[in-house]
N, C-alpha and C positions, 0 to 999 in steps of 0.2 A: 217727219220725212214723209215726202209726197212719194208716190208710187206711179207708175205708168198705168194707162188704163188696161184692165185685163190681167195685171200682174199682182201678186200677193207676197207679202212678207210673212215667211212661215219660220217659227221657231225650230230648233232642231228636233224637239220632242214632236211638234206637229209633223214634220218631215218624215220622222221615224213611224209615225202612226199611218201616214198616207202610203208610204212604201210597204208597210206590213199589211194594208188592206189590198193594195195592189197585188202583191205577192200571194195572197191568200186565194184571189180568182172567185171569191164568193163573199156575200154580206156577212159581217161578223157581230156579235155581241161584244159589249166592253170587256166582259170577263174573259174572252177569247184572246184578247191582245195583251193581257197582263203576262209579265215575264220579261226577261232579258233586260232587267233595269228598269222596266216600267210598272209602276204600282197602278192600282185601281184609281186612285185619286188623280194621278197624273194622265191616266187615260182619259177620265172623264172631263177634266179640264181641257184636254187638247180637242177631245170631240166636240166640246161645247163651242170652242173657238173655230174650229173648222166648220160646225154647222152653222155659225153666225156669218162666216166668210162664204157660205153657200158651196163649199167645196165636199161636203159629207151630207147625207140625207138620212133620215130614218126611213127605212123600207118595210119594215115589219114589226110586230110585237109577238113575243113567244113567252109562254109560261116557262119559268126557270126555277124550278123547286115550289116554293110557296108565293112567289112573286112574279111579275111580268117584267120582261127585259125587252130593251129596243134593239132592232138589227139594224147596223149602219153599213151604207154602201158608199 
């Protein structure tokens, strides 16, 4: 399926993630997006696809326990 320039086909989960990020009003870690039917693996998959589409970007890295987490916007 071809899309018009500037238009993106988003899945339901990708749309949920986008609205979740917009409603938060601040950059979020993937772990902050988990809940309401979204598992961590679903969030990671959606974030990866949104990053590939250049709709979401990594804006920072923070220490989260013993690991580093990416902050997405």
